[in-house]
KOLLOKOL-411275 format. One record per residue (C-alpha): z, y negated, x negated; residue number from 1. Coordinates in steps of 0.001 Angstrom, whole numbers, plus 524288, in hexadecimal, padded with zeros to 5 digits. Layout:
BEGIN
zz; yy; xx; nr
Z; Y; X; NUM
...
//
This chain:
BEGIN
zz; yy; xx; nr
36E56; 86CB1; 4CC55; 1
37AA7; 86C76; 4D4AC; 2
3878A; 872E1; 4D0F8; 3
3855A; 87CD5; 4DBE6; 4
377F4; 88076; 4D67B; 5
37D3C; 8815B; 4C8AA; 6
387F1; 88AD1; 4CCB1; 7
37FAC; 892D3; 4D624; 8
37F7E; 8A180; 4D3F5; 9
37269; 8A89E; 4D2E3; 10
37508; 8AE18; 4E07A; 11
3775C; 8A09A; 4E62D; 12
36B4F; 89B5C; 4DF3A; 13
36323; 8A638; 4E56F; 14
3685D; 8A2A7; 4F2DD; 15
36577; 8944C; 4F04D; 16
35772; 897E4; 4ECCE; 17
355F7; 89F18; 4F9B6; 18
35B7C; 89377; 50118; 19
35256; 889F7; 4FA37; 20
346C0; 892BD; 4FD32; 21
34A58; 89273; 50BA0; 22
34B6E; 8A13A; 50C71; 23
3597C; 8A12F; 51150; 24
3563C; 8971B; 51BB5; 25
34B7C; 89FFC; 520AD; 26
35480; 8ABC4; 520AE; 27
35F7D; 8A4B2; 527CF; 28
355E5; 89F94; 531FF; 29
35219; 8ADAF; 534E1; 30
36085; 8B18E; 53569; 31
3636B; 8A663; 53ED2; 32
35820; 8AA69; 5479A; 33
35D3B; 8B86E; 54820; 34
3513C; 8BDD9; 5417A; 35
35929; 8C256; 535AB; 36
36740; 8C6D5; 53474; 37
36E63; 8C56E; 52793; 38
377F4; 8D0DB; 52752; 39
37A0A; 8DE01; 52DC0; 40
3701F; 8E8B4; 53025; 41
36255; 8E393; 52DE3; 42
3678A; 8D699; 528C3; 43
360D2; 8CE1E; 51EA5; 44
36BC3; 8CEDD; 5147C; 45
36CE5; 8DDD2; 514C1; 46
35E0A; 8DE7D; 5139C; 47
35E67; 8D534; 507FB; 48
3690C; 8DD3C; 50160; 49
3612E; 8E99A; 503F2; 50
35521; 8E3A0; 4FD96; 51
35CCC; 8DEB3; 4F1C6; 52
36420; 8EB7E; 4EFA4; 53
35825; 8F426; 4F13E; 54
35087; 8EB8C; 4E7D1; 55
35BCE; 8EC4D; 4DE25; 56
35CEF; 8FB0D; 4DF84; 57
34E4D; 8FC7B; 4DD55; 58
34F80; 8F433; 4D0F4; 59
35AD3; 8FCB1; 4CC55; 60
352D0; 908FA; 4CE51; 61
34777; 902E2; 4C6DC; 62
3509F; 9001F; 4BBA2; 63
355C2; 90E03; 4BC44; 64
34839; 91424; 4BC19; 65
34248; 90A97; 4B27D; 66
335FD; 9072D; 4BA12; 67
331F4; 8FF94; 4C640; 68
32DF4; 90642; 4D2D4; 69
31F91; 909E5; 4D202; 70
31F03; 9072F; 4C362; 71
315E7; 910F6; 4BC7E; 72
31FC8; 9111D; 4B15C; 73
32846; 919C2; 4B9E4; 74
31E80; 924E7; 4BA6E; 75
323EA; 930D2; 4B3F8; 76
3319C; 92B3B; 4B3F7; 77
33C56; 93596; 4B532; 78
34213; 92DB2; 4C07A; 79
33C5D; 92616; 4CBE1; 80
33F7C; 91F91; 4D8DB; 81
342CE; 928C6; 4E3FC; 82
34372; 920E7; 4F08C; 83
35033; 91B9F; 4F5D1; 84
35CB2; 91F55; 4FCBF; 85
36174; 917D5; 508C2; 86
36EEC; 911E1; 50755; 87
376C8; 9083C; 50F8C; 88
3802C; 8FEEE; 508D6; 89
389D1; 8F552; 50EB7; 90
388E6; 8E735; 50A4B; 91
38F2F; 8DA2E; 50DB8; 92
3840D; 8D75C; 51733; 93
382C4; 8E4A5; 51DA7; 94
37DBC; 8F257; 51AF9; 95
3718A; 8F389; 51290; 96
3689F; 8FF72; 512AB; 97
3634F; 901C5; 504EC; 98
35899; 90A69; 4FFAB; 99
35E97; 90E8C; 4F2AC; 100
35415; 912FE; 4E8F4; 101
35502; 9205B; 4E25D; 102
34F6A; 92688; 4D62A; 103
34AF5; 93494; 4D4E2; 104
3547F; 937D3; 4CA04; 105
36007; 932E4; 4D212; 106
364EE; 92B21; 4C664; 107
363DB; 91D84; 4CC7E; 108
37165; 91751; 4CE26; 109
36FC0; 909F0; 4D4A9; 110
37985; 8FF7B; 4D0FF; 111
37611; 8F57B; 4DB5E; 112
37A1A; 8FEBE; 4E64F; 113
380AC; 90A59; 4DF95; 114
37FBB; 917FE; 4E528; 115
38A7B; 91A07; 4EF36; 116
38C51; 90B6A; 4F171; 117
38CEF; 907C9; 4FFB7; 118
390B1; 8F966; 4FE87; 119
38B33; 8EE1D; 4F683; 120
38B35; 8DF5B; 4F5E0; 121
399B0; 8DC46; 4F602; 122
39CF8; 8E390; 50292; 123
3A8CF; 8E9DC; 4FC19; 124
3ADB9; 8DC6C; 4F810; 125
3AB9F; 8D77B; 505F1; 126
3B38C; 8E2CB; 50B83; 127
3BE95; 8E0B7; 501D4; 128
3BEC4; 8D229; 504E9; 129
3BF7C; 8D4EA; 51398; 130
3CA87; 8DE90; 51117; 131
3D1BE; 8D49D; 508A8; 132
3D061; 8CAE4; 513BE; 133
3D843; 8D3B7; 51CA6; 134
3CDE0; 8DB92; 523DC; 135
3D0E7; 8E9E5; 525F7; 136
3C751; 8F490; 52261; 137
3C33F; 8F5F4; 5309C; 138
3C1CA; 8E727; 531D7; 139
3B8A8; 8E722; 5260E; 140
3B0F9; 8F299; 52B7F; 141
3AE99; 8EB5D; 5383D; 142
3ABD3; 8DE6E; 5315D; 143
3A12F; 8E436; 528A3; 144
39ABD; 8EB1E; 53409; 145
39AFE; 8DEBD; 53C45; 146
396BE; 8D4C8; 53215; 147
38D2E; 8DBD5; 52920; 148
38A69; 8E87E; 53045; 149
39023; 8F12F; 525A2; 150
39782; 8FD4A; 52A0E; 151
3A19F; 901E5; 5203B; 152
3AB97; 90C79; 522FE; 153
3BA3E; 90A3C; 52324; 154
3BB4F; 91323; 5173E; 155
3B0F7; 90B9C; 50F84; 156
3B795; 8FE82; 511B2; 157
3C4C8; 9046A; 50E23; 158
3BF15; 909BE; 50177; 159
3B968; 8FC63; 4FE1B; 160
3C68D; 8F5A4; 4FFD4; 161
3CDAD; 900BD; 4F8E5; 162
3C4C9; 8FEBF; 4ED1A; 163
3CD3A; 8F316; 4E936; 164
3D98F; 8FB5A; 4E829; 165
3D738; 8FDB2; 4D9AE; 166
3D642; 8EEED; 4D7BC; 167
3E2EC; 8ED2D; 4DF4B; 168
3E9D3; 8F751; 4D6EA; 169
3E4C9; 8F0E9; 4CA75; 170
3E96D; 8E3A5; 4CF41; 171
3F6AA; 8E901; 4D36C; 172
3F8BF; 8EF09; 4C5F8; 173
3F2F5; 8E443; 4BD59; 174
3FB45; 8DF07; 4B208; 175
403AF; 8D31C; 4B502; 176
409B9; 8C813; 4AD0C; 177
41643; 8CACA; 4A596; 178
41D5F; 8BF88; 4AC2A; 179
41C5F; 8B95D; 4B99F; 180
4259D; 8ADCC; 4BB16; 181
42536; 8AF1A; 4C9E6; 182
421A9; 8BA3E; 4D2FE; 183
420A7; 8B8A3; 4E1BE; 184
42183; 8C41E; 4EB0E; 185
41E75; 8C447; 4F988; 186
41A43; 8CE5B; 50397; 187
41116; 8D0C6; 50EFB; 188
4144B; 8DA42; 519E3; 189
40942; 8E3FD; 51C30; 190
407C9; 8EFBC; 5250C; 191
404F2; 8FC64; 51DD3; 192
402DB; 90A13; 52304; 193
40D73; 91319; 51DE7; 194
40AF0; 92112; 52240; 195
40990; 920F3; 530FE; 196
40F55; 9138B; 5333B; 197
40C8C; 9057C; 52F96; 198
41792; 8FD9F; 529B4; 199
419B2; 8F03F; 523F0; 200
419CE; 8EF2B; 51529; 201
41B4B; 8E3B1; 50BFB; 202
41024; 8E08C; 502BC; 203
41651; 8D8EF; 4F79B; 204
40E42; 8CF98; 4EF51; 205
41335; 8CA7A; 4E245; 206
40DFD; 8BDF3; 4DC34; 207
41178; 8BA75; 4CE3F; 208
410A2; 8AD05; 4C803; 209
40CD7; 8AD9C; 4B9A3; 210
410D5; 8A415; 4AEF8; 211
4052E; 89B5C; 4B224; 212
409A0; 89A45; 4C046; 213
3FE48; 8A2B4; 4C52B; 214
4012A; 8ABF7; 4D071; 215
3FCE5; 8BA29; 4D051; 216
3FE1F; 8C4DD; 4DA8B; 217
40554; 8CF47; 4D2D2; 218
4044F; 8DA21; 4DCC8; 219
40563; 8DEF6; 4EAB8; 220
40EEF; 8E98B; 4EEC5; 221
410F4; 8EFDE; 4FC03; 222
41F29; 8F38A; 4FDB8; 223
41F64; 90231; 4FF97; 224
42DEC; 90472; 4FD20; 225
439F5; 8FC83; 50010; 226
440BC; 8F30A; 4F70C; 227
44497; 8F57A; 4E904; 228
43BC9; 90114; 4E5EA; 229
42F6E; 8F9F3; 4EA20; 230
432D2; 8ED80; 4E2BD; 231
4369D; 8F4F9; 4D686; 232
428E8; 8FAD0; 4D6AA; 233
4226E; 8ED7E; 4D85F; 234
42A2F; 8E77B; 4CD2B; 235
4278C; 8F337; 4C470; 236
418FA; 8F1F1; 4C736; 237
418F2; 8E381; 4C384; 238
420A0; 8E65C; 4B723; 239
4172F; 8F152; 4B384; 240
40BE5; 8E7D7; 4B536; 241
411A9; 8DF09; 4AAD6; 242
41B56; 8D5D8; 4B18D; 243
426BE; 8D4D5; 4A80E; 244
42DED; 8C959; 4AE16; 245
42EC7; 8C179; 4BAA7; 246
436D3; 8B516; 4BBA7; 247
437DC; 8B2C0; 4CA5A; 248
43400; 8BB7C; 4D5B2; 249
432F6; 8B480; 4E2C2; 250
43358; 8BD35; 4EED4; 251
43913; 8BF50; 4FC3C; 252
4452E; 8C7CE; 4FD1A; 253
4400F; 8D586; 4FA4E; 254
4494C; 8E113; 4F9D3; 255
449DF; 8E6CB; 4EC2F; 256
4403B; 8DD22; 4E637; 257
449B8; 8D443; 4DEBC; 258
45046; 8E022; 4D8C8; 259
4432D; 8E5EF; 4D497; 260
43F1E; 8D8F8; 4CE67; 261
44BD3; 8D7B9; 4C6F0; 262
44B2C; 8E5DD; 4C268; 263
43D63; 8E3C4; 4BD0E; 264
43EE1; 8D5DA; 4B7F4; 265
44DA5; 8D3E4; 4B688; 266
44CF0; 8C53E; 4B411; 267
44411; 8C21C; 4BFA0; 268
44921; 8B8FE; 4CA3D; 269
446A1; 8BDB6; 4D81B; 270
44573; 8B21B; 4E14B; 271
44528; 8B2EC; 4F022; 272
439D3; 8AB41; 4F5CD; 273
44069; 89F22; 4FB70; 274
4361E; 89D53; 50606; 275
43816; 8AB4E; 50AB6; 276
446C0; 8A90F; 50AD4; 277
44549; 89CAD; 512DE; 278
43C44; 8A37F; 51C89; 279
44551; 8AF25; 51DDE; 280
45119; 8A684; 52086; 281
449C2; 89DDC; 52A3D; 282
445F5; 8A9AC; 53248; 283
452AC; 8A8D7; 539D1; 284
451EF; 89A48; 53CD2; 285
44D80; 89507; 54A03; 286
44222; 88B8D; 54A40; 287
44A79; 87FBD; 54DF3; 288
45338; 88173; 5420E; 289
448F2; 884DE; 537E8; 290
44766; 87756; 531F9; 291
45618; 8755E; 53074; 292
4581C; 882DF; 52A90; 293
44C76; 8810D; 52161; 294
45268; 8743E; 51C84; 295
45F7E; 87AD8; 51A24; 296
4592D; 8861E; 512B4; 297
45148; 87CBF; 50A55; 298
45E05; 877B6; 504AB; 299
46089; 88594; 4FFC0; 300
453BC; 888A3; 4F8D9; 301
451E6; 87AE5; 4F34F; 302
45FD0; 87A4C; 4EDEA; 303
46096; 876B2; 4DF71; 304
469B4; 881F7; 4DC0F; 305
46E6C; 88EF5; 4E170; 306
47BCC; 88911; 4E447; 307
475AD; 87DFE; 4EC03; 308
46D42; 887C4; 4F38B; 309
47926; 8900B; 4F6B5; 310
4803F; 88400; 4FBBA; 311
47484; 8808D; 5043E; 312
4741C; 88E5F; 509C4; 313
482A4; 88DC7; 50CAD; 314
48103; 880A7; 5137D; 315
47627; 8865E; 51BCE; 316
47E18; 89297; 51EFD; 317
48982; 88A4D; 523AC; 318
480FB; 880E5; 52B5E; 319
47E14; 881D1; 539D6; 320
4706C; 8870F; 5369B; 321
475CD; 8911D; 52D3B; 322
47F58; 895DC; 5376C; 323
47439; 896E1; 5413A; 324
46B8B; 89EA2; 537EB; 325
47422; 8A793; 52FA5; 326
4687E; 8B099; 52CF4; 327
461CB; 8A55A; 525DB; 328
46DC2; 8A3A5; 51D4C; 329
46EC9; 8B237; 51A86; 330
46052; 8B2C8; 51684; 331
4630D; 8A8FF; 50BAC; 332
46FE4; 8AF73; 507F9; 333
4698E; 8BCE7; 506A4; 334
45EAA; 8B792; 4FDEE; 335
46754; 8AE62; 4F60F; 336
46792; 8B57D; 4E908; 337
458C2; 8B6A4; 4E8EA; 338
456F8; 8A89B; 4ED74; 339
45F72; 8A109; 4E3DB; 340
45767; 8A3C1; 4D774; 341
44DCE; 899F9; 4DD64; 342
45824; 88F4E; 4DC3C; 343
45960; 890EC; 4CD80; 344
44B99; 88BB0; 4CB6F; 345
446AA; 87D9F; 4CB28; 346
43DDD; 87867; 4D610; 347
4313B; 87AF0; 4CE54; 348
433FC; 8898A; 4CE36; 349
43A24; 88A10; 4DBB4; 350
42D58; 8855E; 4E197; 351
42632; 890F8; 4DB8B; 352
42FDC; 89BA7; 4DF98; 353
43403; 895A6; 4EC93; 354
42AA8; 89E50; 4F428; 355
4216D; 8A9D9; 4F312; 356
416AB; 8A12B; 4F8BF; 357
40DB8; 8A5EF; 4EDEF; 358
40D36; 8B2F5; 4F503; 359
40FB6; 8AE2E; 502C7; 360
402EC; 8A68A; 502F9; 361
3FBFE; 8B2DB; 4FE5D; 362
402FB; 8BB43; 50859; 363
3FF1B; 8B1BD; 5130B; 364
3F0C7; 8B44A; 50FBA; 365
3F303; 8C2F0; 50EB5; 366
3F9C7; 8C38D; 51BFC; 367
3ED84; 8BDD6; 52228; 368
3E5C6; 8C90C; 51C5A; 369
3EED0; 8D43D; 5204C; 370
3F30A; 8CF3C; 52DB6; 371
3E7C0; 8D5AD; 534F1; 372
3E99A; 8E2FD; 52EAF; 373
3F160; 8ECEA; 5365C; 374
3F6BE; 8F40E; 52A8B; 375
3F312; 8F900; 51D0A; 376
3F0E7; 90776; 51A44; 377
3F885; 90723; 50D7D; 378
3FFDB; 8FEA5; 503C4; 379
3F3EA; 8FEA8; 4FAD6; 380
3EBAF; 8F920; 505F2; 381
3F53D; 8EDC1; 50720; 382
3F494; 8EAAE; 4F8A1; 383
3E5B1; 8EC05; 4F8A7; 384
3E3E4; 8E24E; 503B1; 385
3EDB4; 8D867; 4FE74; 386
3E781; 8D8E2; 4F0ED; 387
3D9D8; 8D76D; 4F68C; 388
3DE52; 8CC43; 4FF41; 389
3E481; 8C4DF; 4F3DD; 390
3D846; 8C6D7; 4EBA5; 391
3CF86; 8C2BA; 4F6E5; 392
3D74C; 8B652; 4F9BB; 393
3D779; 8B23C; 4EB6C; 394
3C8E3; 8B556; 4E9BA; 395
3C529; 8AD33; 4F597; 396
3CD3C; 8A1C2; 4F0D8; 397
3C74A; 8A2E2; 4E345; 398
3B988; 8A296; 4E906; 399
3BCFF; 8969A; 4F10E; 400
3C239; 88FA3; 4E4F9; 401
3B61E; 89366; 4DD2C; 402
3AD5F; 88DFD; 4E7E4; 403
3B46B; 880DF; 4E6F2; 404
3B45E; 88048; 4D821; 405
3AF52; 87326; 4D367; 406
3B31B; 86BE3; 4DFC8; 407
3BCD2; 8608B; 4DEEE; 408
3CAC6; 8654B; 4E0E9; 409
3CC5D; 85DD8; 4EDB3; 410
3C0AD; 8651A; 4F36C; 411
3C56C; 872D3; 4F046; 412
3CAE0; 87A75; 4FBB1; 413
3CBD5; 88821; 4F602; 414
3D973; 88DFF; 4F584; 415
3DFAD; 89148; 4E87A; 416
3E4E7; 89E98; 4E47D; 417
3ED41; 8A4B3; 4EF10; 418
3F63B; 8ABC8; 4E581; 419
3EF1F; 8B306; 4DAA9; 420
3EC3B; 8A914; 4D00E; 421
3F305; 89DDE; 4D735; 422
3FADF; 89404; 4CF46; 423
40925; 891ED; 4D2E6; 424
40B53; 883D7; 4D716; 425
414CA; 87C9A; 4CE32; 426
414AC; 887A1; 4C44F; 427
41664; 87FA5; 4B7D2; 428
42302; 879A7; 4BCB5; 429
427AC; 886E9; 4C194; 430
42469; 88D4E; 4B479; 431
42C52; 882DB; 4AD8D; 432
437E9; 88617; 4B648; 433
43619; 89499; 4B397; 434
435D1; 8921C; 4A4F2; 435
44314; 88B69; 4A5F7; 436
448B7; 8960B; 4AEB6; 437
4436B; 8A1A3; 4A6D0; 438
4416C; 89C9B; 498E3; 439
44353; 8A9CD; 49244; 440
43946; 8B0AD; 49ADA; 441
42EA6; 8A64D; 49A29; 442
42FD5; 8A29A; 48BD0; 443
4232A; 8A599; 484D2; 444
41BE6; 8A7C7; 4919D; 445
41913; 899A1; 49558; 446
//
C-alpha cells in the first residue's frame, strides 16, 4: 500500500473506488459530449445532492417515527408520514429543489437541512472566502449567479459576512501576553463613508513579538479621532487586555502616539521606523541624485553611536547635496529624538527594529484586496474585511504547507506564515541584546 493510499480519507477512498470502477470516466465522457452538465439548473451535481439529502431526510424521519415506510409496525402509531413540503436551498454547485418530508404531528425537526435553512454544503464559507479575497457583496452576487446559478439577495450575502462580526469582536478583545519585547505599528489608508461623504481614514495594525520571537496581530483600529485621544484609547485597550509592559515600539511618526505609549508603559522606548524615515527624506531628491543621497544617509543610520550619527548628519547638511535638499535634512532633524534610540542597540537588535517590514509585507497583501473597493460603509466593515483577509491568507498558506508535508525541504514551495505565528529572523541574538539592555524587566521571564 502506498503512502497516499494509507493516508487517504474515507471520502477520497470512495472517489478512488468510483474511478477504479470506471464510473467517473463514463460520466465525464457524457459531460464532454454535452449530454450531461455538471452544475447549474438541471445539473448532475445538484441532482446528486438532491438525492443524497432527500434520502438522508427520509432516514431522519424514519428514526423520528420509529418505523420504516410501509412497515406494518407503524399501524396505530400516534404519528405518521404526511407527504412533503417543497423547498429550494442554495449550495456550492447551484440551487437544489428538495421535497422535505413531514409528519402529521408536526414534531419532526430535521437536522440535515434544518427548518428555515436556505443554504447548505459550505456555501456560507465560500461567500466569506470570496469576501475575504476582496470581492464586494455585489461582485459575489454576480459571481454566484454566473458560476453556479444561485441567486442570493444583497441582504442575504451581507448577513452571511456580518455573521463573523462576533468572531472579530472576540478576537479584538482576547487576552494578550503580559510582555511584548517589540511591537510594530503601521497603517493602511482606506475610504470610509462618514455621514454623506466618503473620507480617507487610517486603519492601524499592531503586531507584537512575544518572548519566543513569534509574531501576533494584536489588533486593528480605524482612526476615528485625531491624535492623542485616539492613541490613548488604543493603549488603554491593550493594557486592559493584559499587556503590562512593552520594551520597544517601532512605528512611523504618529501624532500623539509616543506620548500615549509612554503614559501607559512609562519605560517603553518609542522608535521611529528607520525605513520610513529614509523614504520620507528621499521624497524630495531628484532621480539623478538618489544614489549619492542614499549613500550619505546610510552613514547616519549605520553610525556606531548617536554622536557619530549627528556628525554624519551635519556633514551631509553642509555638503553640496545637503544644501540642494534642505527638506531632506529637516526630515531627519525633526525625527531625531525618536530616531536615536535605535543607535543605542547592537547590530543584532538593530536588524529587528530597523523596519516595520513585519507589517508592511502584510499590508502589501491587504492593499491588493482593498484596492478594487470604492469605499467601506463603516469602520466595523473595514476591521471585518481586514481580519477576514488575514485569516484567509494564513489559512491558505497553512493548507499549502500541509499539502507539502513529508516532501524533502528543497521540494517545498509553500510560503511560511505571513505574520500571525511567524518567527522573527535572528531572534535569539536579538533577545540576548534585549536581556543586556533591559535586565530588570526580563529577569525571570527568559
